[in-house]
Z-matrix of the N, CA and C atoms (Angstrom, degrees):
N
C 1 1.450
C 2 1.524 1 108.98
N 3 1.317 2 116.43 1 140.54
C 4 1.459 3 121.92 2 -179.18
C 5 1.520 4 110.42 3 -82.59
N 6 1.336 5 115.17 4 152.17
C 7 1.461 6 120.17 5 174.44
C 8 1.521 7 109.29 6 -67.67
N 9 1.326 8 116.29 7 150.71
C 10 1.457 9 121.75 8 176.94
C 11 1.510 10 109.17 9 -115.81
N 12 1.319 11 115.53 10 151.39
C 13 1.453 12 121.64 11 179.65
C 14 1.510 13 108.01 12 -132.51
N 15 1.327 14 117.42 13 130.87
C 16 1.456 15 121.90 14 176.43
C 17 1.514 16 109.03 15 -94.55
N 18 1.323 17 116.19 16 141.29
C 19 1.471 18 121.97 17 176.67
C 20 1.520 19 108.65 18 -138.34
N 21 1.339 20 116.68 19 138.76
C 22 1.464 21 121.06 20 173.97
C 23 1.522 22 111.20 21 -81.92
N 24 1.324 23 117.26 22 -12.26
C 25 1.448 24 119.31 23 179.12
C 26 1.514 25 112.29 24 163.61
N 27 1.320 26 114.07 25 -173.00
C 28 1.462 27 121.88 26 178.19
C 29 1.519 28 107.89 27 -102.97
N 30 1.313 29 116.02 28 126.53
C 31 1.456 30 120.59 29 179.98
C 32 1.510 31 112.15 30 -84.68
N 33 1.334 32 116.59 31 -40.72
C 34 1.462 33 120.21 32 -176.88
C 35 1.515 34 109.32 33 -160.63
N 36 1.327 35 115.58 34 147.51
C 37 1.460 36 122.12 35 172.82
C 38 1.518 37 106.70 36 -122.20
N 39 1.334 38 116.19 37 125.67
C 40 1.452 39 121.65 38 -178.80
C 41 1.520 40 109.29 39 -121.21
N 42 1.331 41 116.69 40 130.79
C 43 1.458 42 121.69 41 176.94
C 44 1.519 43 107.78 42 -111.37
N 45 1.333 44 115.10 43 124.50
C 46 1.455 45 121.74 44 177.45
C 47 1.526 46 107.39 45 -128.15
N 48 1.302 47 116.38 46 105.32
C 49 1.460 48 119.53 47 -176.73
C 50 1.514 49 110.24 48 64.54
N 51 1.320 50 116.14 49 -118.81
C 52 1.470 51 120.79 50 -179.47
C 53 1.524 52 112.61 51 -104.67
N 54 1.331 53 116.91 52 14.83
C 55 1.465 54 122.07 53 -178.19
C 56 1.528 55 109.92 54 -114.65
N 57 1.328 56 116.52 55 134.99
C 58 1.464 57 122.87 56 177.58
C 59 1.525 58 108.25 57 -113.17
N 60 1.323 59 115.77 58 132.03
C 61 1.465 60 121.46 59 176.78
C 62 1.527 61 108.12 60 -116.32
N 63 1.322 62 115.84 61 125.25
C 64 1.460 63 122.30 62 -178.90
C 65 1.524 64 107.52 63 -115.02
N 66 1.331 65 116.51 64 114.98
C 67 1.463 66 121.29 65 179.70
C 68 1.523 67 109.51 66 -90.90
N 69 1.324 68 115.89 67 119.81
C 70 1.458 69 121.86 68 177.09
C 71 1.523 70 109.20 69 -90.75
N 72 1.322 71 116.19 70 140.68
C 73 1.461 72 121.43 71 -179.37
C 74 1.528 73 109.80 72 -127.02
N 75 1.313 74 114.77 73 157.14
C 76 1.463 75 120.81 74 168.61
C 77 1.521 76 107.57 75 -135.77
N 78 1.316 77 115.42 76 158.33
C 79 1.466 78 120.19 77 -175.96
C 80 1.514 79 110.62 78 -75.92
N 81 1.316 80 115.83 79 131.12
C 82 1.457 81 122.12 80 -177.65
C 83 1.526 82 111.15 81 -71.10
N 84 1.325 83 116.86 82 135.98
C 85 1.461 84 119.13 83 175.53
C 86 1.527 85 112.90 84 -75.86
N 87 1.357 86 117.09 85 -14.75
C 88 1.465 87 119.69 86 -175.51
C 89 1.524 88 114.28 87 -120.06
N 90 1.336 89 118.59 88 -33.09
C 91 1.463 90 121.39 89 -176.94
C 92 1.523 91 110.58 90 -85.83
N 93 1.346 92 115.96 91 136.37
C 94 1.470 93 122.17 92 -178.93
C 95 1.521 94 110.04 93 -125.85
N 96 1.351 95 115.77 94 150.76
C 97 1.457 96 120.18 95 174.71
C 98 1.526 97 109.39 96 -86.67
N 99 1.327 98 117.29 97 -174.58
C 100 1.464 99 121.06 98 -176.66
C 101 1.528 100 112.85 99 -65.50
N 102 1.326 101 118.00 100 -20.23
C 103 1.468 102 121.40 101 178.56
C 104 1.520 103 112.52 102 -95.19
N 105 1.346 104 116.36 103 2.76
C 106 1.462 105 120.38 104 178.69
C 107 1.516 106 114.27 105 86.48
N 108 1.325 107 117.23 106 5.99
C 109 1.459 108 120.30 107 178.66
C 110 1.524 109 110.43 108 -85.69
N 111 1.330 110 118.03 109 149.79
C 112 1.472 111 119.76 110 177.75
C 113 1.524 112 110.71 111 -60.00
N 114 1.339 113 116.47 112 138.34
C 115 1.461 114 121.51 113 178.96
C 116 1.528 115 109.97 114 -82.46
N 117 1.346 116 116.81 115 141.06
C 118 1.463 117 118.91 116 171.96
C 119 1.534 118 109.48 117 -72.45
N 120 1.324 119 116.71 118 132.34
C 121 1.455 120 122.59 119 -176.79
C 122 1.529 121 108.94 120 -121.89
N 123 1.335 122 117.23 121 134.94
C 124 1.462 123 122.26 122 178.65
C 125 1.526 124 109.96 123 -57.29
N 126 1.336 125 116.35 124 134.83
C 127 1.461 126 120.89 125 178.26
C 128 1.519 127 113.59 126 -123.03
N 129 1.334 128 116.65 127 -42.44
C 130 1.460 129 120.09 128 -173.82
C 131 1.519 130 108.81 129 -156.67
N 132 1.327 131 117.21 130 156.56
C 133 1.463 132 121.43 131 178.84
C 134 1.516 133 109.27 132 -124.46
N 135 1.336 134 115.69 133 135.39
C 136 1.455 135 122.16 134 171.97
C 137 1.520 136 106.61 135 -103.34
N 138 1.325 137 116.35 136 129.41
C 139 1.459 138 121.07 137 179.11
C 140 1.522 139 106.99 138 -121.93
N 141 1.346 140 115.58 139 126.66
C 142 1.463 141 119.13 140 -178.15
C 143 1.520 142 110.73 141 -148.85
N 144 1.350 143 116.50 142 159.93
C 145 1.459 144 119.08 143 174.72
C 146 1.520 145 110.38 144 -66.88
N 147 1.325 146 116.40 145 155.35
C 148 1.452 147 121.43 146 -174.62
C 149 1.532 148 112.14 147 -61.38
N 150 1.343 149 118.58 148 -34.54
C 151 1.461 150 119.84 149 179.54
C 152 1.531 151 111.00 150 -69.22
N 153 1.320 152 117.72 151 -35.94
C 154 1.466 153 120.65 152 175.99
C 155 1.528 154 110.25 153 -67.00
N 156 1.335 155 117.12 154 -37.08
C 157 1.461 156 121.00 155 176.28
C 158 1.526 157 110.54 156 -62.44
N 159 1.329 158 116.65 157 -46.10
C 160 1.466 159 120.86 158 179.03
C 161 1.529 160 110.56 159 -59.24
N 162 1.320 161 117.87 160 -42.38
C 163 1.468 162 121.16 161 177.45
C 164 1.529 163 110.71 162 -65.11
N 165 1.326 164 116.86 163 -37.85
C 166 1.464 165 121.04 164 179.07
C 167 1.523 166 111.15 165 -64.67
N 168 1.324 167 116.93 166 -39.83
C 169 1.470 168 121.21 167 178.30
C 170 1.521 169 109.45 168 -61.92
N 171 1.334 170 117.52 169 -41.22
C 172 1.460 171 121.50 170 178.36
C 173 1.527 172 110.70 171 -62.33
N 174 1.326 173 117.45 172 -43.63
C 175 1.468 174 121.23 173 178.58
C 176 1.528 175 110.65 174 -63.38
N 177 1.346 176 117.21 175 -41.88
C 178 1.466 177 120.65 176 179.52
C 179 1.523 178 111.58 177 -68.07
N 180 1.340 179 118.03 178 -37.02
C 181 1.473 180 120.83 179 176.01
C 182 1.526 181 110.68 180 -59.91
N 183 1.328 182 116.22 181 -42.79
C 184 1.469 183 120.41 182 179.19
C 185 1.530 184 110.62 183 -66.29
N 186 1.334 185 117.07 184 -40.59
C 187 1.467 186 120.40 185 178.14
C 188 1.521 187 110.43 186 -64.30
N 189 1.320 188 117.47 187 -42.25
C 190 1.459 189 121.65 188 178.89
C 191 1.520 190 110.70 189 -63.73
N 192 1.328 191 116.98 190 -42.18
C 193 1.467 192 120.11 191 178.02
C 194 1.528 193 110.50 192 -59.86
N 195 1.319 194 117.27 193 -39.81
C 196 1.464 195 121.04 194 176.89
C 197 1.521 196 112.00 195 -64.26
N 198 1.333 197 117.28 196 -39.81
C 199 1.464 198 121.09 197 178.04
C 200 1.520 199 111.46 198 -66.76
N 201 1.336 200 116.56 199 -39.11
C 202 1.467 201 120.94 200 177.80
C 203 1.524 202 109.39 201 -65.57
N 204 1.333 203 116.82 202 -45.81
C 205 1.468 204 120.80 203 179.55
C 206 1.526 205 111.84 204 -61.03
N 207 1.331 206 116.60 205 -35.15
C 208 1.468 207 121.42 206 -179.64
C 209 1.528 208 111.76 207 -79.68
N 210 1.333 209 117.34 208 -9.74
C 211 1.458 210 121.08 209 -179.75
C 212 1.509 211 113.97 210 83.34
N 213 1.336 212 117.70 211 8.71
C 214 1.461 213 121.09 212 -179.72
C 215 1.525 214 111.84 213 -76.63
N 216 1.337 215 116.71 214 -24.73
C 217 1.460 216 122.57 215 -178.41
C 218 1.519 217 107.73 216 -134.51
N 219 1.327 218 115.12 217 137.62
C 220 1.466 219 120.87 218 175.62
C 221 1.513 220 108.72 219 -109.10
N 222 1.317 221 116.93 220 126.88
C 223 1.460 222 121.33 221 176.88
C 224 1.522 223 109.19 222 -88.85
N 225 1.329 224 116.20 223 143.05
C 226 1.460 225 120.34 224 174.21
C 227 1.523 226 107.49 225 -68.66
N 228 1.335 227 117.94 226 137.83
C 229 1.463 228 119.14 227 -179.19
C 230 1.520 229 110.73 228 -66.15
N 231 1.343 230 115.53 229 139.98
C 232 1.455 231 120.54 230 176.25
C 233 1.517 232 108.16 231 -82.00
N 234 1.315 233 115.89 232 137.23
C 235 1.452 234 120.61 233 -179.06
C 236 1.521 235 108.34 234 -109.62
N 237 1.319 236 116.19 235 122.41
C 238 1.456 237 121.17 236 177.18
C 239 1.520 238 108.00 237 -100.43
N 240 1.349 239 117.09 238 119.37
C 241 1.462 240 118.59 239 -179.40
C 242 1.527 241 110.84 240 -67.06
N 243 1.304 242 116.32 241 147.06
C 244 1.453 243 121.89 242 176.09
C 245 1.521 244 109.27 243 -70.39
N 246 1.337 245 117.34 244 149.02
C 247 1.472 246 118.80 245 177.82
C 248 1.531 247 110.45 246 -56.74
N 249 1.322 248 116.57 247 132.06
C 250 1.456 249 121.90 248 179.09
C 251 1.519 250 114.09 249 82.01
N 252 1.333 251 117.53 250 -2.25
C 253 1.464 252 120.01 251 -179.68
C 254 1.518 253 109.80 252 -76.38
N 255 1.318 254 115.33 253 153.08
C 256 1.465 255 120.50 254 177.23
C 257 1.519 256 109.02 255 -64.22
N 258 1.336 257 117.16 256 143.39
C 259 1.455 258 120.85 257 -178.66
C 260 1.517 259 112.54 258 -105.10
N 261 1.328 260 117.94 259 11.55
C 262 1.464 261 120.98 260 179.13
C 263 1.523 262 109.06 261 -69.78
N 264 1.341 263 117.84 262 143.98
C 265 1.464 264 119.80 263 178.55
C 266 1.524 265 111.46 264 -63.04
N 267 1.312 266 115.49 265 145.60
C 268 1.458 267 121.37 266 178.92
C 269 1.518 268 108.18 267 -87.88
N 270 1.320 269 116.89 268 126.64
C 271 1.458 270 120.95 269 -179.72
C 272 1.523 271 109.53 270 -80.93
N 273 1.330 272 115.75 271 131.53
C 274 1.453 273 122.14 272 178.82
C 275 1.529 274 109.00 273 -84.80
N 276 1.336 275 117.17 274 151.28
C 277 1.466 276 119.26 275 176.02
C 278 1.523 277 110.18 276 -57.19
N 279 1.323 278 115.79 277 139.43
C 280 1.465 279 120.00 278 -175.85
C 281 1.514 280 113.86 279 -74.41
N 282 1.314 281 117.97 280 -24.90
C 283 1.461 282 118.52 281 -176.11
C 284 1.525 283 112.68 282 -89.32
N 285 1.321 284 118.26 283 -6.84
C 286 1.455 285 120.73 284 -179.21
C 287 1.523 286 109.17 285 -111.02
N 288 1.346 287 116.28 286 118.94
C 289 1.445 288 121.26 287 179.84
C 290 1.516 289 109.22 288 -101.96
N 291 1.334 290 115.36 289 137.24
C 292 1.458 291 119.50 290 176.13
C 293 1.516 292 108.34 291 -74.81
N 294 1.300 293 116.71 292 134.27
C 295 1.455 294 120.39 293 177.54
C 296 1.512 295 108.58 294 -105.75
N 297 1.346 296 117.23 295 125.06
C 298 1.453 297 119.37 296 -179.54
C 299 1.524 298 110.29 297 -68.62
N 300 1.323 299 116.42 298 149.77
C 301 1.460 300 118.28 299 178.55
C 302 1.531 301 110.60 300 -62.93
N 303 1.317 302 115.92 301 154.43
C 304 1.465 303 120.66 302 179.49
C 305 1.503 304 109.13 303 -59.02
N 306 1.322 305 117.00 304 141.45
C 307 1.467 306 124.12 305 -179.01
C 308 1.518 307 112.56 306 62.21
N 309 1.333 308 117.64 307 32.26
C 310 1.452 309 120.22 308 179.44
C 311 1.516 310 110.04 309 -88.22
N 312 1.314 311 116.00 310 158.23
C 313 1.450 312 122.34 311 178.07
C 314 1.520 313 109.30 312 -114.32
N 315 1.344 314 118.95 313 138.19
C 316 1.453 315 119.71 314 177.71
C 317 1.528 316 111.96 315 -63.81
N 318 1.329 317 117.16 316 -17.36
C 319 1.461 318 120.18 317 179.41
C 320 1.512 319 113.03 318 -74.57
N 321 1.349 320 118.30 319 -15.47
C 322 1.451 321 121.04 320 -176.74
C 323 1.513 322 112.89 321 -113.73
N 324 1.314 323 118.85 322 14.83
C 325 1.479 324 121.08 323 178.99
C 326 1.489 325 110.52 324 -79.88
């Protein structure tokens, strides 16, 4: 049986030539950011050729589509600006905070 590794997400993806490095992170039990949330801490790195990375992205897109179809994950709606519309970001009200859905991942926001 192969070893397993848990990750809370991807911290960074770096492409150097034909090599892709994916840094996996997990939330620290002791380190906190300025808002008191656990800090993501580097845990492990995946290194692969760029073509293997491209194939992996395709596999993950298909897996995500299956999760969306099953209702396990909700995607934020894409907004297409109208022709000639201003492209400046819309400021959200400061007193209203968006609450992520239960069991949401920061990777899918």
